[in-house]
C-alpha positions as CSV (number, residue, x, y, z in Angstrom):
1,M,86.5,55.4,202.2
2,K,83.2,55.1,204.1
3,I,79.9,54.0,202.6
4,Y,76.6,54.4,204.5
5,I,73.8,52.0,203.5
6,V,70.1,52.5,204.4
7,T,68.1,49.3,204.1
8,D,64.5,48.5,203.8
9,L,62.6,45.3,203.3
10,E,59.9,45.9,200.6
11,G,62.4,46.1,197.8
12,V,64.3,42.8,198.6
13,A,64.1,40.0,196.0
14,G,61.4,37.5,197.0
15,V,59.5,39.9,199.2
16,Q,56.1,40.7,197.8
17,N,53.7,41.3,200.7
18,W,53.5,43.7,203.6
19,D,55.3,42.9,206.8
20,N,52.5,42.6,209.4
21,R,54.5,42.8,212.7
22,T,51.4,42.2,214.8
23,D,50.9,38.8,213.2
24,D,52.9,36.1,215.1
25,T,51.3,33.0,213.5
26,P,53.9,30.3,212.6
27,Y,53.8,30.9,208.9
28,I,54.3,34.7,209.2
29,T,57.1,34.1,211.8
30,A,58.9,31.8,209.5
31,R,58.4,34.1,206.5
32,R,59.8,37.0,208.5
33,A,62.9,35.0,209.4
34,R,63.4,34.0,205.8
35,E,63.1,37.6,204.6
36,S,65.5,38.8,207.3
37,R,68.1,36.3,205.9
38,W,67.4,37.5,202.3
39,L,68.0,41.1,203.4
40,A,71.2,40.3,205.3
41,E,72.6,38.5,202.2
42,E,71.7,41.5,200.0
43,V,73.5,43.8,202.4
44,N,76.5,41.4,202.3
45,A,76.5,41.5,198.5
46,A,76.4,45.3,198.5
47,A,79.2,45.4,201.0
48,R,81.4,43.0,199.0
49,G,80.9,45.2,196.0
50,F,81.8,48.4,197.8
51,F,84.9,46.9,199.4
52,A,86.0,45.5,196.0
53,G,85.5,49.0,194.6
54,G,87.8,50.6,197.2
55,A,85.6,51.1,200.4
56,T,87.4,50.7,203.7
57,E,84.3,51.0,205.9
58,V,80.7,50.1,205.4
59,V,78.0,51.2,207.9
60,V,74.5,49.9,207.6
61,N,71.3,51.5,208.9
62,D,68.7,48.7,209.5
63,G,65.9,51.0,208.4
64,H,62.8,48.9,208.1
65,G,60.0,49.0,210.6
66,A,61.2,48.1,214.1
67,G,64.8,48.7,213.1
68,C,65.8,45.0,213.7
69,T,64.9,43.4,210.4
70,I,68.4,42.3,209.2
71,D,69.6,38.9,210.5
72,I,72.7,40.3,212.0
73,E,74.3,36.9,212.7
74,L,74.7,36.5,208.9
75,V,76.2,40.0,208.2
76,D,79.7,40.4,206.9
77,P,82.0,40.9,210.0
78,R,83.6,43.9,208.3
79,V,80.2,45.8,208.5
80,Q,78.7,47.7,211.4
81,V,75.0,48.0,211.8
82,F,72.8,50.7,213.4
83,H,69.6,49.0,214.6
84,G,66.7,49.4,217.1
85,L,64.2,52.1,217.9
86,D,64.4,55.4,219.7
87,R,67.5,56.5,217.8
88,P,69.1,59.9,218.7
89,N,68.6,61.3,215.2
90,Y,67.5,60.5,211.7
91,C,70.0,58.2,209.8
92,T,72.2,58.0,212.8
93,G,75.9,58.0,211.8
94,L,75.3,59.7,208.5
95,D,77.5,62.8,208.4
96,E,80.4,64.4,206.7
97,T,82.7,61.5,207.4
98,C,80.8,59.4,204.9
99,D,82.0,59.4,201.3
100,A,78.7,58.1,199.8
101,I,75.2,56.9,200.7
102,A,73.4,53.9,199.1
103,S,70.2,52.0,199.6
104,V,69.3,48.3,199.6
105,G,65.8,46.8,199.7
106,T,64.4,49.9,198.1
107,H,60.8,50.4,197.3
108,A,59.2,53.1,195.2
109,K,57.4,56.1,196.6
110,A,53.7,56.4,197.3
111,G,51.5,56.6,194.2
112,T,53.9,54.7,191.9
113,A,51.8,52.7,189.4
114,C,52.9,49.1,189.5
115,G,55.4,49.6,192.3
116,N,55.5,46.5,194.5
117,L,54.7,47.6,198.1
118,S,55.2,51.3,197.0
119,H,54.6,53.8,199.8
120,T,56.2,56.7,201.6
121,M,56.8,56.0,205.3
122,G,53.2,54.7,205.7
123,K,50.3,53.7,203.6
124,S,48.3,56.7,204.9
125,I,50.7,59.2,203.2
126,R,50.0,60.5,199.7
127,G,53.4,62.2,199.3
128,Y,56.4,64.1,200.5
129,W,57.9,67.1,198.9
130,I,61.2,69.0,199.7
131,N,61.2,72.5,198.2
132,G,58.6,71.3,195.7
133,V,60.5,68.2,194.7
134,S,58.5,65.0,195.1
135,V,60.5,62.4,197.1
136,G,60.1,58.9,198.5
137,E,61.9,57.7,201.6
138,T,65.2,57.2,199.8
139,G,65.1,60.6,198.1
140,Y,64.4,62.0,201.6
141,Q,67.6,60.3,202.9
142,A,69.6,61.4,199.8
143,F,68.7,65.1,200.5
144,L,69.8,64.7,204.1
145,A,73.1,63.2,202.9
146,G,73.5,66.1,200.5
147,H,73.4,68.5,203.5
148,F,76.6,66.8,204.7
149,G,78.1,66.9,201.2
150,V,77.6,63.1,200.7
151,P,76.4,61.9,197.3
152,F,73.8,59.2,196.6
153,I,75.5,56.6,194.4
154,F,73.6,53.3,194.5
155,C,70.0,51.9,194.7
156,A,69.1,48.2,194.9
157,G,65.5,47.1,194.8
158,D,62.3,47.3,192.7
159,A,62.9,48.6,189.1
160,W,60.5,51.5,189.9
161,A,62.5,52.6,192.9
162,C,65.8,52.5,190.9
163,K,64.1,54.6,188.1
164,E,62.8,57.0,190.8
165,M,66.3,57.5,192.2
166,Q,68.0,57.8,188.8
167,E,65.7,60.6,187.9
168,L,66.3,62.4,191.2
169,V,70.1,61.7,191.1
170,P,71.3,61.3,187.5
171,G,74.2,59.0,187.3
172,C,73.5,56.9,190.3
173,V,73.7,53.1,189.7
174,G,70.6,50.9,190.0
175,A,70.6,47.2,190.8
176,V,67.2,46.0,189.8
177,V,66.3,42.8,191.6
178,K,62.6,42.7,190.7
179,Y,60.0,44.4,188.6
180,G,56.8,45.5,190.4
181,C,53.6,44.4,188.6
182,S,51.2,45.7,191.2
183,E,51.1,46.6,194.9
184,L,51.2,42.9,195.9
185,S,53.1,41.3,193.0
186,A,56.4,41.4,191.2
187,L,58.6,39.6,188.6
188,T,61.6,38.8,190.7
189,Y,65.1,37.4,190.3
190,T,66.0,34.6,192.7
191,P,67.8,35.7,195.9
192,A,71.1,34.1,194.6
193,R,70.9,36.0,191.3
194,S,69.9,39.2,193.0
195,R,73.0,39.1,195.1
196,E,75.2,38.8,192.0
197,I,73.4,41.8,190.5
198,I,73.8,43.9,193.6
199,E,77.5,43.0,194.1
200,E,78.5,43.9,190.5
201,A,76.5,47.2,190.6
202,A,77.8,48.2,194.0
203,E,81.4,47.8,192.9
204,R,80.7,49.8,189.7
205,S,79.0,52.6,191.7
206,M,82.2,53.3,193.6
207,A,83.5,55.0,190.5
208,K,80.7,57.5,190.8
209,I,82.2,59.1,193.9
210,G,83.5,62.4,192.8
211,E,81.3,62.4,189.7
212,I,77.8,62.6,191.3
213,E,77.1,65.9,193.1
214,P,75.4,65.7,196.5
215,L,71.7,66.4,196.4
216,D,71.5,69.9,197.8
217,A,68.2,71.2,199.1
218,G,69.6,74.6,199.7
219,S,68.2,77.0,202.4
220,P,65.5,77.3,203.6
221,V,64.1,73.8,203.4
222,I,60.3,73.6,203.1
223,F,59.0,70.1,203.7
224,R,55.4,69.3,202.7
225,E,53.6,66.1,203.6
226,E,50.1,65.2,202.3
227,F,47.8,62.5,203.6
228,Y,45.1,60.7,201.8
229,K,42.5,61.2,204.5
230,P,41.8,64.4,206.5
231,T,44.5,64.3,209.2
232,F,45.4,67.8,210.4
233,D,43.5,70.3,212.6
234,P,44.6,74.0,211.9
235,E,43.8,74.9,215.5
236,N,46.0,72.0,216.8
237,P,49.0,71.7,214.4
238,P,51.7,69.1,214.7
239,R,54.9,70.1,216.5
240,N,56.9,72.7,214.6
241,A,54.5,72.6,211.6
242,R,52.0,74.8,209.9
243,V,48.7,73.3,208.6
244,I,47.9,74.1,205.0
245,D,44.6,72.2,205.0
246,C,43.2,69.1,206.6
247,H,45.3,66.9,204.3
248,T,48.5,68.9,204.2
249,A,51.2,70.3,206.6
250,E,54.6,72.0,206.2
251,V,57.7,72.3,208.2
252,E,60.3,75.0,207.4
253,A,63.9,74.9,208.5
254,A,67.3,76.4,207.7
255,N,68.6,73.1,206.4
256,M,67.9,69.3,206.2
257,E,69.6,68.5,209.5
258,E,67.5,71.1,211.3
259,F,64.4,69.9,209.5
260,M,64.9,66.4,210.8
261,D,65.3,67.6,214.3
262,L,62.2,69.7,214.1
263,K,60.1,67.1,212.4
264,Y,61.0,64.3,214.8
265,G,61.8,66.1,218.0
266,F,65.5,65.1,218.1
267,D,68.0,66.8,220.4
268,P,70.1,69.0,218.1
269,H,72.9,69.0,220.6
270,W,73.3,65.2,220.7
271,Q,76.8,64.0,219.7
272,P,77.9,60.5,218.7
273,F,80.0,59.1,221.5
274,W,82.2,57.1,219.1
275,K,83.7,60.3,217.8
276,L,85.3,60.8,221.2
277,H,87.4,57.6,220.9
278,D,90.2,56.8,218.6
279,D,89.0,53.2,218.2
280,P,85.2,53.0,217.9
281,G,85.5,49.2,217.9
282,S,87.3,49.0,221.2
283,A,85.7,46.9,223.9
284,S,86.9,49.3,226.6
285,L,85.6,52.9,226.3
């Protein structure tokens, strides 16, 4: 049984401020290393819970920022990690072979009152909608998983993020590790206690496989994004998009997979090479 985890940083216990990757001062460098350890240990806690609940494989998408935020040296050796930039598609490795999708380090979507570090992709974006349904980053991923018939079962992070996902996907299990008080503050559990919460909730969420329906966007998919500031020029629209007004653009596709390819310019013909081999962990391919 295969579980796919998407990680972020802003929802990790102890993280309360933005990750400024252009700041290389000693304090920020040390803070970034510490937060990478915290994230790795939350991933491990989730993995332990999933394995205890019956998972046989856990695959992790290092989803924050530059795609190399998890301290991989600390990660449970049973886990595989997708990391780095310039990936061949959105949520690489997420497909019909997965039995469920989950999130760790989850923050709330843009515009969430009191959500600690709440945003959607970037601070310039007011919101995303899929066929009229407001989504944050994690809802976005849950809809993509639904295209492959994969249910969203587990969310670990800020209480507001867990609430958001439980409203979008009734029945999914939330592991609250902090309660956002404002953009830059939260009431948090310690990292050690947060790992206990995550592990217990992750194990419990495995029973939801088969109970929770995949989040199906249907066809067509109409994606709308809205920016706070004027961004779009109707005479020079973004790739594969139509401009509604200077704040708003839409992309229409047959399904979520096609939408992601259109939105980000991925090659729809790309195939994962590991599917060509019986043993994806082999050192000789």
